[in-house]
C-alpha positions as YAML, in Angstrom:
chain: A
units: angstrom
residues:
- id: 1
  name: MET
  ca: [-30.33, -3.67, 8.09]
- id: 2
  name: GLN
  ca: [-31.06, -3.79, 4.28]
- id: 3
  name: MET
  ca: [-29.13, -0.62, 3.85]
- id: 4
  name: LEU
  ca: [-26.03, -2.56, 5.77]
- id: 5
  name: ILE
  ca: [-26.20, -5.43, 3.46]
- id: 6
  name: ARG
  ca: [-25.98, -3.32, 0.30]
- id: 7
  name: GLN
  ca: [-23.28, -1.57, 1.73]
- id: 8
  name: GLU
  ca: [-21.09, -4.34, 2.70]
- id: 9
  name: LYS
  ca: [-21.74, -6.20, -0.42]
- id: 10
  name: LEU
  ca: [-18.36, -6.46, -0.96]
- id: 11
  name: LEU
  ca: [-17.33, -7.51, 2.54]
- id: 12
  name: LEU
  ca: [-20.12, -10.17, 2.31]
- id: 13
  name: LEU
  ca: [-18.69, -11.17, -1.07]
- id: 14
  name: ALA
  ca: [-15.09, -12.06, 0.63]
- id: 15
  name: ILE
  ca: [-16.69, -13.65, 3.60]
- id: 16
  name: ALA
  ca: [-18.93, -16.13, 1.23]
- id: 17
  name: SER
  ca: [-15.20, -16.56, -0.79]
- id: 18
  name: ALA
  ca: [-13.62, -17.44, 2.60]
- id: 19
  name: VAL
  ca: [-16.36, -19.98, 3.47]
- id: 20
  name: VAL
  ca: [-16.21, -21.75, 0.18]
- id: 21
  name: ALA
  ca: [-12.55, -21.86, 0.02]
- id: 22
  name: TYR
  ca: [-12.09, -23.60, 3.48]
- id: 23
  name: VAL
  ca: [-15.35, -26.00, 2.37]
- id: 24
  name: ALA
  ca: [-13.30, -26.69, -0.48]
- id: 25
  name: GLY
  ca: [-10.27, -27.41, 1.27]
- id: 26
  name: GLY
  ca: [-7.59, -29.38, -0.07]
- id: 27
  name: ARG
  ca: [-9.33, -29.70, -3.32]
- id: 28
  name: LEU
  ca: [-8.28, -26.29, -4.56]
- id: 29
  name: THR
  ca: [-4.48, -27.49, -4.22]
- id: 30
  name: SER
  ca: [-4.81, -30.91, -5.53]
- id: 31
  name: SER
  ca: [-6.91, -30.54, -8.80]
- id: 32
  name: GLY
  ca: [-4.30, -29.55, -10.74]
- id: 33
  name: ALA
  ca: [-2.76, -26.24, -12.16]
- id: 34
  name: SER
  ca: [-5.81, -25.03, -13.61]
- id: 35
  name: THR
  ca: [-7.71, -25.01, -10.48]
- id: 36
  name: ALA
  ca: [-4.98, -23.62, -8.24]
- id: 37
  name: ILE
  ca: [-4.47, -20.82, -10.78]
- id: 38
  name: ALA
  ca: [-8.20, -19.83, -10.97]
- id: 39
  name: ALA
  ca: [-8.45, -20.06, -7.20]
- id: 40
  name: THR
  ca: [-5.60, -17.80, -6.47]
- id: 41
  name: VAL
  ca: [-7.10, -15.00, -9.06]
- id: 42
  name: LEU
  ca: [-10.35, -15.38, -7.40]
- id: 43
  name: LEU
  ca: [-9.16, -15.37, -3.86]
- id: 44
  name: VAL
  ca: [-6.81, -12.13, -4.70]
- id: 45
  name: ALA
  ca: [-9.90, -10.34, -5.89]
- id: 46
  name: ALA
  ca: [-12.09, -11.38, -2.88]
- id: 47
  name: ILE
  ca: [-8.92, -10.18, -0.57]
- id: 48
  name: ILE
  ca: [-9.28, -6.68, -2.52]
- id: 49
  name: CYS
  ca: [-12.92, -6.35, -1.87]
- id: 50
  name: ALA
  ca: [-12.21, -6.91, 1.73]
- id: 51
  name: SER
  ca: [-9.40, -4.21, 1.67]
- id: 52
  name: GLN
  ca: [-11.73, -1.75, -0.04]
- id: 53
  name: ARG
  ca: [-14.20, -1.99, 3.16]
- id: 54
  name: VAL
  ca: [-11.31, -1.86, 5.73]
- id: 55
  name: ALA
  ca: [-10.24, 1.19, 4.11]
- id: 56
  name: PHE
  ca: [-13.45, 2.61, 4.01]
- id: 57
  name: HIS
  ca: [-14.12, 2.04, 7.74]
- id: 58
  name: ALA
  ca: [-10.60, 3.23, 8.48]
- id: 59
  name: GLU
  ca: [-11.70, 6.47, 6.69]
- id: 60
  name: GLN
  ca: [-14.95, 6.83, 8.64]
- id: 61
  name: LEU
  ca: [-12.97, 6.37, 11.96]
- id: 62
  name: ALA
  ca: [-10.50, 9.01, 10.89]
- id: 63
  name: HIS
  ca: [-13.33, 11.62, 10.25]
- id: 64
  name: ARG
  ca: [-14.78, 10.97, 13.58]
- id: 65
  name: LEU
  ca: [-11.69, 10.62, 15.81]
- id: 66
  name: GLY
  ca: [-10.09, 13.73, 13.98]
- id: 67
  name: ASP
  ca: [-6.15, 13.94, 14.07]
- id: 68
  name: PRO
  ca: [-3.88, 12.78, 15.22]
- id: 69
  name: TYR
  ca: [-5.67, 9.74, 15.85]
- id: 70
  name: GLY
  ca: [-7.36, 9.56, 12.64]
- id: 71
  name: THR
  ca: [-4.33, 9.74, 10.85]
- id: 72
  name: MET
  ca: [-2.91, 6.85, 12.56]
- id: 73
  name: VAL
  ca: [-6.03, 4.58, 12.31]
- id: 74
  name: LEU
  ca: [-5.93, 5.37, 8.17]
- id: 75
  name: THR
  ca: [-2.07, 4.84, 8.12]
- id: 76
  name: LEU
  ca: [-2.02, 1.55, 10.54]
- id: 77
  name: SER
  ca: [-4.96, -0.17, 9.04]
- id: 78
  name: ALA
  ca: [-3.59, 0.04, 5.50]
- id: 79
  name: VAL
  ca: [-0.31, -1.10, 6.75]
- id: 80
  name: LEU
  ca: [-2.19, -3.95, 9.06]
- id: 81
  name: VAL
  ca: [-3.58, -5.46, 5.62]
- id: 82
  name: GLU
  ca: [-0.20, -5.55, 3.98]
- id: 83
  name: VAL
  ca: [1.53, -7.40, 7.37]
- id: 84
  name: VAL
  ca: [-1.14, -9.84, 7.52]
- id: 85
  name: VAL
  ca: [-0.84, -10.91, 3.43]
- id: 86
  name: LEU
  ca: [2.62, -10.90, 3.79]
- id: 87
  name: GLY
  ca: [2.53, -12.96, 7.10]
- id: 88
  name: MET
  ca: [0.32, -15.57, 5.81]
- id: 89
  name: VAL
  ca: [2.31, -15.96, 2.31]
- id: 90
  name: LEU
  ca: [5.66, -15.96, 4.22]
- id: 91
  name: SER
  ca: [4.31, -18.82, 6.49]
- id: 92
  name: HIS
  ca: [3.87, -20.93, 3.56]
- id: 93
  name: ASP
  ca: [6.74, -19.81, 1.50]
- id: 94
  name: PRO
  ca: [9.53, -18.22, 3.71]
- id: 95
  name: SER
  ca: [11.21, -16.79, 0.96]
- id: 96
  name: PRO
  ca: [13.98, -14.02, 2.49]
- id: 97
  name: THR
  ca: [13.12, -11.43, -0.51]
- id: 98
  name: LEU
  ca: [9.44, -11.11, -0.14]
- id: 99
  name: VAL
  ca: [9.59, -8.58, 2.34]
- id: 100
  name: ARG
  ca: [12.03, -6.43, 0.38]
- id: 101
  name: ASP
  ca: [10.57, -6.97, -2.85]
- id: 102
  name: THR
  ca: [6.98, -6.28, -1.56]
- id: 103
  name: ILE
  ca: [8.10, -3.16, -0.24]
- id: 104
  name: TYR
  ca: [10.22, -1.97, -3.64]
- id: 105
  name: ALA
  ca: [6.76, -3.06, -5.51]
- id: 106
  name: ALA
  ca: [4.68, -1.06, -3.41]
- id: 107
  name: VAL
  ca: [6.85, 1.99, -3.80]
- id: 108
  name: MET
  ca: [7.07, 1.50, -7.38]
- id: 109
  name: LEU
  ca: [3.14, 1.50, -7.84]
- id: 110
  name: ASP
  ca: [2.32, 4.15, -5.29]
- id: 111
  name: ILE
  ca: [4.92, 6.73, -6.78]
- id: 112
  name: ASN
  ca: [5.22, 5.57, -10.37]
- id: 113
  name: GLY
  ca: [1.99, 4.14, -10.69]
- id: 114
  name: ILE
  ca: [-0.69, 5.65, -8.97]
- id: 115
  name: LEU
  ca: [0.79, 9.12, -8.76]
- id: 116
  name: GLY
  ca: [1.99, 8.89, -12.29]
- id: 117
  name: LEU
  ca: [-1.49, 7.76, -13.93]
- id: 118
  name: ALA
  ca: [-3.21, 10.44, -11.81]
- id: 119
  name: ALA
  ca: [-1.30, 13.10, -12.84]
- id: 120
  name: LEU
  ca: [-1.47, 12.23, -16.47]
- id: 121
  name: MET
  ca: [-5.00, 11.92, -16.52]
- id: 122
  name: GLY
  ca: [-5.59, 14.84, -14.34]
- id: 123
  name: GLY
  ca: [-3.21, 16.94, -16.67]
- id: 124
  name: LEU
  ca: [-4.62, 16.07, -19.94]
- id: 125
  name: LYS
  ca: [-8.05, 16.90, -18.23]
- id: 126
  name: HIS
  ca: [-7.51, 20.23, -16.30]
- id: 127
  name: GLY
  ca: [-3.85, 20.90, -17.36]
- id: 128
  name: GLU
  ca: [-1.49, 22.24, -14.45]
- id: 129
  name: GLN
  ca: [-2.92, 20.99, -11.24]
- id: 130
  name: ALA
  ca: [-1.86, 22.66, -7.95]
- id: 131
  name: TYR
  ca: [-1.26, 21.64, -4.53]
- id: 132
  name: ASN
  ca: [1.23, 22.42, -1.67]
- id: 133
  name: ASP
  ca: [4.65, 21.80, -2.63]
- id: 134
  name: ASP
  ca: [5.87, 21.51, 0.70]
- id: 135
  name: SER
  ca: [4.26, 17.82, 1.34]
- id: 136
  name: GLY
  ca: [5.84, 16.64, -1.71]
- id: 137
  name: ARG
  ca: [9.22, 17.81, -0.50]
- id: 138
  name: VAL
  ca: [8.64, 16.18, 3.07]
- id: 139
  name: TYR
  ca: [7.51, 13.08, 1.71]
- id: 140
  name: THR
  ca: [10.06, 12.86, -0.52]
- id: 141
  name: VAL
  ca: [13.02, 12.98, 1.65]
- id: 142
  name: MET
  ca: [11.52, 10.88, 4.13]
- id: 143
  name: ILE
  ca: [10.99, 7.94, 1.84]
- id: 144
  name: LEU
  ca: [14.52, 8.35, 0.49]
- id: 145
  name: THR
  ca: [15.68, 8.58, 4.09]
- id: 146
  name: ALA
  ca: [13.66, 5.74, 5.41]
- id: 147
  name: MET
  ca: [14.47, 3.60, 2.20]
- id: 148
  name: ALA
  ca: [18.56, 4.35, 2.48]
- id: 149
  name: ILE
  ca: [18.49, 3.16, 5.93]
- id: 150
  name: SER
  ca: [16.70, 0.35, 5.70]
- id: 151
  name: MET
  ca: [17.25, -1.04, 2.23]
- id: 152
  name: ILE
  ca: [20.31, 0.33, 0.77]
- id: 153
  name: VAL
  ca: [22.81, 0.20, 4.13]
- id: 154
  name: PRO
  ca: [21.97, -3.31, 5.01]
- id: 155
  name: GLU
  ca: [24.07, -4.39, 1.69]
- id: 156
  name: PHE
  ca: [27.10, -3.38, 3.68]
- id: 157
  name: ILE
  ca: [26.26, -4.91, 7.08]
- id: 158
  name: ALA
  ca: [27.90, -8.08, 8.07]
- id: 159
  name: ARG
  ca: [26.20, -10.98, 8.58]
- id: 160
  name: GLU
  ca: [26.87, -11.56, 12.01]
- id: 161
  name: HIS
  ca: [25.65, -7.70, 12.82]
- id: 162
  name: TRP
  ca: [22.18, -8.25, 11.14]
- id: 163
  name: HIS
  ca: [20.41, -8.54, 14.42]
- id: 164
  name: ILE
  ca: [22.05, -5.49, 15.95]
- id: 165
  name: TYR
  ca: [21.55, -3.61, 12.80]
- id: 166
  name: SER
  ca: [17.67, -4.96, 12.76]
- id: 167
  name: ALA
  ca: [17.03, -3.54, 16.53]
- id: 168
  name: PHE
  ca: [18.52, -0.30, 15.30]
- id: 169
  name: THR
  ca: [16.47, -0.11, 12.18]
- id: 170
  name: ILE
  ca: [13.49, -0.85, 14.19]
- id: 171
  name: VAL
  ca: [14.01, 2.26, 16.74]
- id: 172
  name: ILE
  ca: [14.94, 4.38, 14.33]
- id: 173
  name: MET
  ca: [11.91, 3.78, 11.97]
- id: 174
  name: VAL
  ca: [9.53, 4.32, 15.00]
- id: 175
  name: MET
  ca: [11.46, 7.53, 15.93]
- id: 176
  name: LEU
  ca: [11.04, 8.74, 12.38]
- id: 177
  name: TYR
  ca: [7.55, 8.04, 12.30]
- id: 178
  name: ALA
  ca: [6.75, 9.49, 15.74]
- id: 179
  name: VAL
  ca: [8.20, 12.76, 14.30]
- id: 180
  name: PHE
  ca: [6.42, 12.56, 11.06]
- id: 181
  name: LEU
  ca: [2.61, 11.92, 12.90]
- id: 182
  name: ARG
  ca: [3.86, 14.76, 15.29]
- id: 183
  name: MET
  ca: [4.53, 16.96, 12.15]
- id: 184
  name: GLN
  ca: [1.39, 16.05, 10.08]
- id: 185
  name: THR
  ca: [-0.95, 16.28, 12.67]
- id: 186
  name: GLY
  ca: [0.76, 19.47, 14.79]
- id: 187
  name: PRO
  ca: [1.99, 22.64, 14.10]
- id: 188
  name: HIS
  ca: [2.98, 21.70, 10.66]
- id: 189
  name: SER
  ca: [-0.18, 20.23, 9.33]
- id: 190
  name: TYR
  ca: [-0.75, 23.03, 6.79]
- id: 191
  name: PHE
  ca: [2.16, 21.42, 5.17]
- id: 192
  name: PHE
  ca: [-0.38, 18.61, 3.74]
- id: 193
  name: SER
  ca: [-3.53, 20.56, 2.75]
- id: 194
  name: TYR
  ca: [-4.33, 23.01, 0.17]
- id: 195
  name: SER
  ca: [-6.89, 25.59, 0.06]
- id: 196
  name: TYR
  ca: [-9.12, 25.10, -2.94]
- id: 197
  name: PRO
  ca: [-11.85, 27.29, -4.01]
- id: 198
  name: GLU
  ca: [-15.08, 26.41, -2.79]
- id: 199
  name: LYS
  ca: [-17.75, 25.97, -5.47]
- id: 200
  name: ARG
  ca: [-21.50, 26.77, -4.70]
- id: 201
  name: ARG
  ca: [-23.71, 23.92, -4.65]
- id: 202
  name: PRO
  ca: [-27.36, 23.95, -4.38]
- id: 203
  name: ARG
  ca: [-28.88, 23.01, -1.03]
- id: 204
  name: ALA
  ca: [-29.56, 19.48, -0.52]
- id: 205
  name: ALA
  ca: [-31.35, 17.23, 1.64]
- id: 206
  name: GLN
  ca: [-29.13, 15.84, 4.65]
- id: 207
  name: PRO
  ca: [-26.80, 13.19, 3.41]
- id: 208
  name: ALA
  ca: [-27.43, 9.78, 4.84]
- id: 209
  name: ARG
  ca: [-25.67, 8.99, 8.28]
- id: 210
  name: GLY
  ca: [-22.59, 6.64, 7.99]
- id: 211
  name: PRO
  ca: [-22.15, 3.85, 9.95]
- id: 212
  name: SER
  ca: [-22.03, 4.20, 13.97]
- id: 213
  name: THR
  ca: [-18.02, 4.37, 15.58]
- id: 214
  name: MET
  ca: [-18.70, 1.04, 16.98]
- id: 215
  name: LEU
  ca: [-19.97, -0.74, 14.04]
- id: 216
  name: SER
  ca: [-17.08, 0.72, 11.79]
- id: 217
  name: VAL
  ca: [-14.80, -0.76, 14.41]
- id: 218
  name: GLY
  ca: [-16.59, -4.01, 14.08]
- id: 219
  name: LEU
  ca: [-16.37, -4.18, 10.39]
- id: 220
  name: LEU
  ca: [-12.75, -3.14, 10.30]
- id: 221
  name: VAL
  ca: [-11.62, -5.83, 12.54]
- id: 222
  name: ALA
  ca: [-14.23, -8.26, 10.82]
- id: 223
  name: GLY
  ca: [-12.54, -6.85, 7.56]
- id: 224
  name: VAL
  ca: [-8.93, -7.66, 8.59]
- id: 225
  name: VAL
  ca: [-10.00, -11.42, 10.22]
- id: 226
  name: ILE
  ca: [-11.63, -12.08, 6.56]
- id: 227
  name: ILE
  ca: [-8.36, -10.73, 4.70]
- id: 228
  name: GLY
  ca: [-6.16, -13.01, 7.03]
- id: 229
  name: ALA
  ca: [-8.31, -16.03, 6.41]
- id: 230
  name: LEU
  ca: [-8.31, -15.76, 2.72]
- id: 231
  name: SER
  ca: [-4.95, -15.01, 2.62]
- id: 232
  name: GLU
  ca: [-4.10, -18.44, 4.25]
- id: 233
  name: VAL
  ca: [-5.75, -20.24, 1.52]
- id: 234
  name: MET
  ca: [-4.54, -17.93, -0.98]
- id: 235
  name: ALA
  ca: [-0.87, -18.69, -0.14]
- id: 236
  name: LYS
  ca: [-1.52, -22.33, -0.43]
- id: 237
  name: THR
  ca: [-2.99, -21.93, -3.86]
- id: 238
  name: LEU
  ca: [-0.25, -19.34, -4.97]
- id: 239
  name: ASN
  ca: [2.58, -21.84, -4.00]
- id: 240
  name: VAL
  ca: [0.84, -24.52, -6.08]
- id: 241
  name: SER
  ca: [0.55, -22.29, -9.22]
- id: 242
  name: LEU
  ca: [3.71, -20.99, -9.18]
- id: 243
  name: GLU
  ca: [5.20, -24.90, -9.30]
- id: 244
  name: HIS
  ca: [3.41, -25.37, -12.64]
- id: 245
  name: VAL
  ca: [3.64, -21.93, -14.16]
- id: 246
  name: GLN
  ca: [6.68, -20.00, -15.39]
- id: 247
  name: VAL
  ca: [6.07, -16.59, -13.74]
- id: 248
  name: PRO
  ca: [8.46, -13.78, -12.86]
- id: 249
  name: PRO
  ca: [9.96, -14.50, -9.18]
- id: 250
  name: ALA
  ca: [8.62, -10.94, -7.82]
- id: 251
  name: LEU
  ca: [4.98, -12.07, -8.92]
- id: 252
  name: PRO
  ca: [3.88, -12.67, -4.88]
- id: 253
  name: ALA
  ca: [5.30, -9.67, -4.11]
- id: 254
  name: ILE
  ca: [3.61, -7.79, -6.80]
- id: 255
  name: VAL
  ca: [0.31, -9.57, -5.72]
- id: 256
  name: VAL
  ca: [0.96, -8.75, -2.24]
- id: 257
  name: ALA
  ca: [1.49, -4.83, -3.06]
- id: 258
  name: LEU
  ca: [-1.33, -4.60, -5.36]
- id: 259
  name: ILE
  ca: [-3.41, -6.00, -2.62]
- id: 260
  name: SER
  ca: [-2.49, -3.28, 0.06]
- id: 261
  name: ALA
  ca: [-2.46, -0.43, -2.65]
- id: 262
  name: SER
  ca: [-6.14, -1.44, -4.36]
- id: 263
  name: PRO
  ca: [-7.92, 1.10, -2.30]
- id: 264
  name: GLU
  ca: [-5.88, 4.06, -2.92]
- id: 265
  name: ILE
  ca: [-5.81, 3.49, -6.75]
- id: 266
  name: LEU
  ca: [-9.44, 4.72, -7.64]
- id: 267
  name: THR
  ca: [-9.62, 7.22, -4.89]
- id: 268
  name: ALA
  ca: [-6.28, 8.82, -6.36]
- id: 269
  name: LEU
  ca: [-7.79, 9.04, -9.90]
- id: 270
  name: ARG
  ca: [-11.49, 10.23, -8.57]
- id: 271
  name: ALA
  ca: [-8.97, 12.98, -7.09]
- id: 272
  name: ALA
  ca: [-7.01, 13.92, -10.03]
- id: 273
  name: LEU
  ca: [-10.06, 13.84, -12.35]
- id: 274
  name: ALA
  ca: [-11.78, 16.36, -9.59]
- id: 275
  name: ASN
  ca: [-8.61, 18.42, -9.88]
- id: 276
  name: ARG
  ca: [-7.96, 17.63, -6.29]
- id: 277
  name: MET
  ca: [-3.73, 16.89, -6.73]
- id: 278
  name: GLN
  ca: [-3.13, 17.62, -2.90]
- id: 279
  name: SER
  ca: [-5.23, 14.23, -2.06]
- id: 280
  name: VAL
  ca: [-3.37, 12.13, -4.81]
- id: 281
  name: VAL
  ca: [0.16, 13.54, -3.45]
- id: 282
  name: ASN
  ca: [-0.97, 12.66, 0.25]
- id: 283
  name: ILE
  ca: [-2.14, 9.28, -1.00]
- id: 284
  name: ALA
  ca: [0.28, 8.43, -3.42]
- id: 285
  name: LEU
  ca: [3.05, 9.50, -1.47]
- id: 286
  name: GLY
  ca: [1.81, 8.81, 2.12]
- id: 287
  name: ALA
  ca: [0.86, 5.36, 0.95]
- id: 288
  name: SER
  ca: [4.72, 4.56, 0.24]
- id: 289
  name: LEU
  ca: [6.32, 6.18, 3.13]
- id: 290
  name: SER
  ca: [3.61, 4.26, 5.51]
- id: 291
  name: THR
  ca: [4.84, 1.47, 3.97]
- id: 292
  name: VAL
  ca: [8.43, 1.78, 4.21]
- id: 293
  name: ILE
  ca: [8.30, 3.42, 7.60]
- id: 294
  name: LEU
  ca: [5.79, 1.11, 9.37]
- id: 295
  name: THR
  ca: [6.14, -2.37, 7.49]
- id: 296
  name: VAL
  ca: [9.68, -2.62, 7.72]
- id: 297
  name: PRO
  ca: [10.08, -2.21, 11.63]
- id: 298
  name: LEU
  ca: [6.88, -5.12, 12.06]
- id: 299
  name: MET
  ca: [8.75, -7.48, 9.77]
- id: 300
  name: GLU
  ca: [12.46, -7.00, 11.31]
- id: 301
  name: ALA
  ca: [10.90, -7.29, 14.73]
- id: 302
  name: LEU
  ca: [9.43, -10.77, 13.11]
- id: 303
  name: ALA
  ca: [12.78, -11.34, 11.94]
- id: 304
  name: LEU
  ca: [14.47, -10.97, 15.32]
- id: 305
  name: TYR
  ca: [11.76, -12.80, 17.15]
- id: 306
  name: THR
  ca: [12.12, -15.92, 14.75]
- id: 307
  name: GLY
  ca: [15.65, -15.68, 14.36]
- id: 308
  name: GLN
  ca: [15.45, -15.81, 10.49]
- id: 309
  name: PRO
  ca: [16.56, -12.68, 8.61]
- id: 310
  name: PHE
  ca: [15.16, -11.11, 5.47]
- id: 311
  name: GLU
  ca: [17.31, -10.01, 2.82]
- id: 312
  name: MET
  ca: [16.49, -6.21, 2.88]
- id: 313
  name: ALA
  ca: [18.92, -4.81, 0.87]
- id: 314
  name: MET
  ca: [18.12, -4.11, -2.68]
- id: 315
  name: THR
  ca: [19.40, -5.52, -5.77]
- id: 316
  name: PRO
  ca: [21.60, -2.99, -7.85]
- id: 317
  name: ILE
  ca: [18.91, -2.61, -10.61]
- id: 318
  name: GLN
  ca: [16.14, -2.02, -7.63]
- id: 319
  name: THR
  ca: [18.39, 0.71, -6.11]
- id: 320
  name: ILE
  ca: [18.68, 2.52, -9.48]
- id: 321
  name: MET
  ca: [15.16, 2.29, -9.88]
- id: 322
  name: VAL
  ca: [14.22, 3.86, -6.51]
- id: 323
  name: LEU
  ca: [17.03, 6.28, -6.55]
- id: 324
  name: VAL
  ca: [15.57, 7.47, -10.07]
- id: 325
  name: THR
  ca: [12.12, 7.42, -8.96]
- id: 326
  name: LEU
  ca: [12.54, 9.69, -5.96]
- id: 327
  name: ILE
  ca: [14.98, 12.08, -7.72]
- id: 328
  name: VAL
  ca: [12.15, 12.35, -10.64]
- id: 329
  name: ALA
  ca: [9.70, 12.65, -7.86]
- id: 330
  name: ALA
  ca: [11.69, 15.21, -6.21]
- id: 331
  name: ILE
  ca: [12.09, 17.46, -9.24]
- id: 332
  name: ASN
  ca: [8.29, 17.14, -10.23]
- id: 333
  name: VAL
  ca: [6.54, 17.97, -6.93]
- id: 334
  name: ASN
  ca: [9.15, 21.02, -6.34]
- id: 335
  name: ASP
  ca: [7.02, 23.64, -7.88]
- id: 336
  name: GLY
  ca: [3.49, 22.99, -6.46]
- id: 337
  name: GLN
  ca: [2.02, 22.08, -9.95]
- id: 338
  name: THR
  ca: [1.79, 18.80, -11.78]
- id: 339
  name: ASN
  ca: [1.22, 18.36, -15.29]
- id: 340
  name: ALA
  ca: [0.44, 15.30, -17.98]
- id: 341
  name: ILE
  ca: [4.32, 15.61, -18.86]
- id: 342
  name: GLU
  ca: [5.51, 14.93, -15.13]
- id: 343
  name: GLY
  ca: [2.53, 12.16, -14.81]
- id: 344
  name: MET
  ca: [3.81, 10.60, -18.03]
- id: 345
  name: THR
  ca: [7.55, 10.30, -16.51]
- id: 346
  name: HIS
  ca: [6.53, 8.34, -13.79]
- id: 347
  name: PHE
  ca: [3.99, 6.35, -15.71]
- id: 348
  name: VAL
  ca: [7.31, 5.16, -18.01]
- id: 349
  name: LEU
  ca: [9.05, 4.27, -14.84]
- id: 350
  name: PHE
  ca: [6.35, 2.56, -13.65]
- id: 351
  name: ALA
  ca: [6.19, 0.71, -17.17]
- id: 352
  name: THR
  ca: [9.81, -0.26, -16.71]
- id: 353
  name: PHE
  ca: [9.46, -1.77, -13.52]
- id: 354
  name: VAL
  ca: [6.82, -3.77, -14.85]
- id: 355
  name: MET
  ca: [9.23, -4.77, -17.85]
- id: 356
  name: LEU
  ca: [12.15, -5.55, -15.33]
- id: 357
  name: SER
  ca: [9.62, -7.85, -13.20]
- id: 358
  name: ILE
  ca: [8.45, -9.75, -16.29]
- id: 359
  name: LEU
  ca: [12.46, -10.37, -17.38]
- id: 360
  name: GLY
  ca: [13.02, -11.45, -13.84]
- id: 361
  name: LEU
  ca: [15.33, -8.32, -12.88]
...
C-alpha cells in the first residue's frame, strides 16, 4: 500500500486539489481576479499531474494487451483527456472557434515544439539520429490529409450544408483511423519501428512488477474522472481570469493543448537524449495525428447532437503555418536522420506560433 501511495502521489495530489477546489466553491471566482488567476494556474498544474498518471497507466495496459489493442488504449486515452477538458471548457464558454484553435495549437506544439526541441537537443548531443523514414512519411501525409478535409475545406462549405459535411467528416475520419490502425499494428507495423543496436547490460535484479491490469484500469478511469472534475472548476476560474486580464484570445486553446501534450513532452525529450529518435517521431507525429483524426469526429458529433456548429475552418495565417510546418516536416523526415539544424527549423516555427498567438493572430 505504501508503495502504491508513493507511485500515485501525483494522482493523490490531483484528488486533493479537486477536494479543495470543490470545498472552496464559489470563493475561487468571487474573490477577485488575483484569486481566480492563482486558482487557474494551480488547477491546470493539478490536471497535468492527473494526465501524467493517466498516460502512465495507459502505457502499462498497452504493454500487457499488445497490438492492436495496446495502441488503441494509448491513443484513445490521450484523446479522451483532451476531449474531456475541451468539453468542460466549452460548457462554460461556448466559443465556436475553441475546438479549431485547440487542434491547431496541439499540432504546432507536437510537431514544432516537441519534435523540434527533441531533435535540437538530441542533435546537439548525438549528432545525426536515425529512425525509420517510412513512419515520418506516413504520419505527415495523413496529418495533411486529415487537416485539409476537416479544417481547410470547411471554409468553402455553405452554412446551410454544414451538418451534411460534418457527418461526412465523421465517417471519413473514422475510416482513415481504422486503416491507419490496421497499418500500424498489422502487416506494415515495421514502418513505425527501428532496430537499435543492443547495449550489453550487467545482470540486475528482477525489476519491480507494475500495477495489475485491473488496478491500472481503475486508476486510469479515476484519473479521467478527476481531470473532468478539475476541468469543471478550472473552466469557471479561467473565464473569470479572462474577464480581468488582457490575454491572447487563443490562450484557452493553448492551455487545453498543453494539458493533452504534457505527458509526451518529457517522454520525447528523454528518448531524444537517449538517442532513440524513432520514439520521438512516433510520439510527436502520432500525437498530432490522433488529435486531428479522433478529436475532430468526436467534436463534430457533439456539434450535430447540440445543433450548434463549431467554426472548424482555419484562418489564413493558421493555414499557412500548418502547411509550412507539414512541408518542413515532410522534407526533414524524408531521409531517416534528424540533426540539430532540422530541430532548430521546427523550433523557430514554434516560436513563430507563440509570437503570433501573443499578437492575437
